[in-house]
N, C-alpha and C positions, 0 to 999 in steps of 0.2 A: 068426439067429445068426451061424451062419458067413459069412452075406452082411456083415454089419455087422464082423464083425471084418476082414474082407478089404479092407473100405473105410478101415481106420484110418491105414494108410501114405498113402494119398492125400491125408487130411484134414490130416495132419501136413506133407505138402508142400507142401500150400497154405497154411496157417498161417505155416511158415517162410518163403514167398515173399512173403507180405503183411509181416510183420516187418520183412524185409530191405528192401522199398520202403518202408516208413515211416521205417526207420532212414536210408536216402538221402536223403529229403526232409528232414528234420530236419538233417542234415549239411551241405547244401547253403547254406542261409542261413547257418551258423556260419562255414563258410568263406568264404562271400561277405563277411560282416561282419569275419573278420580279416584278410581280405585288403587292403578298404577302410582297415581302422586302419593297416596298413603303408603303404600308400600316402600317406596323410594324414601320417605319421610322417614319411615319407621328403620330404614335399613342404614339411614344417615347417622340416626340417633343411636344405633347400637353401635356404628362405628366411632362416634366421638367417644361414648363410653371406653370403650376398648383403646382407644387412641391416648397415649401418656400426653398430660399437659405440658406447655413449655414451663423449664424452671422459670421460678420467679427471682428477679435480681434482689439481690441481701439488701435490706436498707441498715445503714448505718448512722448513727448520729454524730452530728459534727462537735468537734473539741478543740478547744483552744489550745494552742502549741507552741513551740519555740522550734524554729528551722534552722539548723545549724549547717553554713554552706561554706564554700570557697571557690574562688574563680581566677582566670585569668582575664582581664580586660581589653587583652589586644582584639581589635578588629570589631569592637563595640561601642556604642556611644553611650557609655556610661551605665549604671546601674538602672536608674527609675526607668520605670515603665510607662509609655503612654499609649493607651489602646487604639486610639485613634491615629497614630502615626505608623504608617507601614512601611515607611521609606527607612527610618533610623531604627536599625536592630539593636537591643538592649538585653542586658543579662536578663534582667526579671521577664523579659518575653520568652527566655527558654524554659525558666522555671515555671511560671503560670501555664503555659501552654504543655507541659510535661505533666503539671497535675491535674489538667483538665482530662489528658487522656486516659489517666490512671482512674479516674472518677474520684478524684481525692476531694473535686472544688467541681462547681457546674458551670458551663459556658456563662450565665449571668453573671456570677460573681468575678469570672476573669475580667468581664466589661466593666464591672462597677467594685473595683477591689475594697470600696471602703464597707460593701456589704458583708464582707467575710473579716471586717477588722485587720484590716493587712497592714503592717507597718514595719517599715526596713529599719534596723537600727542604726546604720550610718550609709550616708549616699556617698558614693566613688563617682569620679568625672571619667571622661572618654578615656580609655586605655589604661584605667587606672585598675591595677589588681586588689585582691583581697585574701590573705589566706584563711583568715576566719570571719564571717560575717554573720549576720542573724535576721531571718523574718518572725514576726509574732504574726498569727491568723487563726481562724477559725477553718478547720478542715476535716474530712471523713478518714479517719483512721483505720484506711483499708489495711489487711494483711500484706508484709513485706513492702511497704509504700517506700523505703528509702531506695531498695533495690530496683523497684518499678521505674523510679524516677532517675536514679543514676543510667540506666539502660537508654533512656531518652533524651538526655540533654547531651550537649557536647562534651567529649573527653577533657576539655580545659575549665569543665565545671564540675561541681561535686558536692553532693549533700552527705554530712557527716553523720547527722542523727535528726531524728524527731523526736521531742521531748514533751510530755503534758505539762502544762502550766496552769495557773490560777486563771479565774476567768478574767481579771482585771490586769492581766500581764503586758506589758507596752514594751516592746525590744528598745525602743529609744529612750522613754523616759525611766525604765526601770535600770539601764546601763549606768555602772558606779564610774567607770573608766575605760580609757582605749591605750591599746599598744600598737605603735606604727614601727615599722622596718623601712630602711632607707640602704638600698644596695648600691653601692658605688664601688668605681676601680680604686686600688689603693695608690696610682699612681696620682692620684689628688692630694695626697700626703709628701709627696716630693719635695726635698727642700728646692727654695726658689733658685739657690746656687747652683743646682744641678740641671742638666738637660732633663725634661721631662720626656719617658717615653714608656710603652705599653711593657717594658722589659723591668720595669720598677719593682722590686719586693719589699714589702713592709716588714721593718725590723720590730724585733721584741720591745725596743727602747721607743720605737714610734708609736707601738700599740699601747704600750703604757702611759706614755705621755696622752694620747686621745683620751683614754678612758679618764685620767685625773681631768681634762678639761671638761669631759662630758657631767663629771660630779659635780662641778659648778652649778648644774642646772638644776638640781635636785632639791627639793623643798618648793615654798611659795615664794614666787618674785614677780616684778613687774615688767611684764613682755611688751609694753608700749613701742618700744624697738623693732620688735620682731612680726609687726603685723601692718595693716595699713587703716588710717582713719581712727586710731586710738590715741588718747592723751594720757600723759602719766596719771592725772587726777581722776580718770574713770576707773571706777572699780572691776568694772570687768576685764581691765587690763592684766589683773594678778591671776596667774595659775599657778596650780601646784603640780610638779612634776615627782613620780615617785622612783623613777629609776633611769638610766641612761648609760647605755654601755655598747660598747663597740667588741663584735665578736672576732674570732680567731680568722685571719684571712685563707680564701683558696681559691685554686687556680680553676678557671674557665676558658677553654679553647685560646690557651697560651697568654692569657690575662689574667691579673691577679684580682679577687673582690673581698669587700668585706661587707656585712651587714651591721649597721648600727640601730641599735631596738631602743625605743624610748617610750615609756608608760607613763602618761599623764593623766589627771582628771578630765582636763577636756583641752581641747587646742583651738587656735584661733588661725585666721587665716594666712597662710604663709609661713606660719610661727617654726614649723619643723625644718623646712627648707632653710630660712635663716639662721637657725641655730647650727644646721649642718655647715651652711656656708662660713659662718665665723670661725667654727672650730678649725677648716679646714684652713683659714687663713693664719691663725695663730700656729698652727702644726706647720705649714710652710715656710714660716718666719717674716709673713708680711703685716701681722699683728701681735700684739702683746696681750696675757693675761690680763693686763691693767687695763686693755681696749674693751675687753670683754666685761670686766667688773664696771666698767663705766655706762655700758648699757642698763643696768638696773636703775640708774638714776633719772632725773627730770629731763635732761638735754638729749635733743634727737641725735641719734649716733648714726653714722655712716654703715649699716649693715648689709653686708651682699647676701644673694639669694641663689642658692644652689639650684643644678637644673632639676626639672619636675621628674625627668626619668629615673627611676630605682625608688621612687616612694610608693609605699603602699600598704594596705592596713593589715595588720597580723592576727589582731583577734580583739574581742570586747569582753568586757568583766561584769559578772553580776553578783558580786560576793554577797552584798546585802539582800538581794531578793534569797539567795540560795539559803542563808541562815536562816531568814524568817519563815519560808514557806517549805523547805525541802530538810530541815533537819531532824524532822520526827521520822523520816523515812517514806512519808506518803507520795513523794515526787522526787525525781532525779533532779541533783542541782546541776546546773549550767557549768561544767566545769571543763575546760578545754585539754586540762593536762590529759583527760581519758582517749583524746584522739591525737596525741602530741607525735607519735612515729608517724600515722597516716598524714599528718597535715604537713611533716617534713619531706615525708617523699612527693606529696602534692607540690610544694614548695619548687623542689630539686627537678622535677618534672614537667612543669608546666611554668612556673611563674619567673623564676629564674633565667632560663634560657632564653626567655623574651626579652628579659631586660641586658642581657650579656650581648643577644644579637643586635639589638638596636645601637648599643654603644660602640660595639665594632663598626657598624656601618655609619653611625651618625657623628660619631665622637664627641657628643654632648658636653661629656666633663672636660674634655680637652680644650674643647672653643670656648667655655667658661672660663678655665685658668687662664686663658690668652688674657682677657679683659680684666681680671681680679687685681692685678696692680693698679688699677686706675682708681680703686678705692682707698680711701685713707683710714677710714676706721675710726674718725675722731667725732667731734661734735660738729655737726651741720650749720654753716652759716645760712639763714634765710636768704632767699633769692639767688642763691650760688650754686652752679650746677654741680651736683654729687660727684661726678667722674673727672672734676678739674681742681682737683685738691693738691694732687701728687705732681712731682716734676714732669714726669710723662704723661699723666693725665690733663694736667694743664697745657703743656705744650699740644698735645692734640685738641684741646679744647681752644686755643688760640687759633690752631691750623684751622679748624671749622668756622670759627669766627671770621677768619680772613677770606676763607673759600666763600662766605655768604656776603661779605662786605663787596668781594671783587664780582658776585654773579649780580648784585643788587645794581653796583656802578655799571655794568656792561647792559644790564637790562635797561638802565636810563639812558645809556648813550644810544641804544637802539631807539629806543622812543623817541628821542631828540632827532636823530637822525631821519627817521620816519617823517615827522613832523615838517623837518627843514624842506625835505623833497616834496611833499604834499603841498606846501606854501608856494614853493616854484613853478607849479604846473596849474594851468588853467585857471580858474577864478576862487580856489581855495576849497573846490568842492570834493578834493584829494582822489579823483579819477581820472584827471588829464584830459577832461573833455570841455569844451567851451560851454558856456552857462548858456542857457536857453534865451533867444533874443526876446524882450520884451515886446 
């Protein structure tokens, strides 16, 4: 017992020695790992110092601009964009998406276009083209923005220029006047006594007569007969026309065409098409100059409306804005004459061929001329059909009435016959079966 007790200090010493050695063995790997981690962090830090930083994206400030554009509307559902409608592609869809891709505007501004103060100067409908239209918006003026956008939009669309404007510039409000074009086949002016064919060619005398008639529209007149829903006493029926002219004809694909250009302060619905329609009627010999002058009066006059094919926006004018804000040289004036050659090339390459192709395929003008003689171009009698005034028109109207009367009498006879047959069978229940026994 005493011997065992004497050995306890020795045992404790051995145990302490072993524990110390194990502790040292465990500590060495941890220190080694920690040291390795420190060396790795140091090397990484040194590598980051030596490695070049990624280039920072340049920051540009948004500026208010006027974007001058041209486009052929063929194949698109008009100009105006609806960000939520993915099925109906519009002209603005192409331009806005191109601006996003070149970092001129953000995705958010593309979805909520009012955030970039976006405004179109003139809205065009499905299939309608514009040689010169204009957007006002806030965008980043990145280098070569015009070239970059033109590379992304389809060939039938084009940006002519992007000009700095005042912060308050609005493409619709600041527009002084508009110029429209109407491209039509000259066979529309063929005299009514002759057979109208695609071989017709416009003579110099007919061209002068057409321009003489177009000059009648110049100045301020009441156009209540050239639109819908307007009365003679309505002040908004008065419009100011600055110029109206028919250009020299040219031949495309074996058919002769001419362009009528009308420059006015503003226009009403169908006004230009009705102006063209009446001019055609007078030149063909179906109406007279006195009939045209009658349209300025208070009476409602029978005015034909020319086909929609061929009507397009030519350019928009900002003369007052340019004189007020650009005359000192601080800004570039909005002047389409600077791009005249480029616009003419664009018209002949992308806009005119579309109209010519559709006219030759659909023959819209020829079909319209076929019914032009049904108009009488005089005062309309309330309650009387517009197409039933002339001899041929009245005959066709009476035939339609007779057909309608005969169809009504036939239907009445069929109803009477059916009623008589049902009364002769069964007990009047119409199915030929005996009534159920009571």
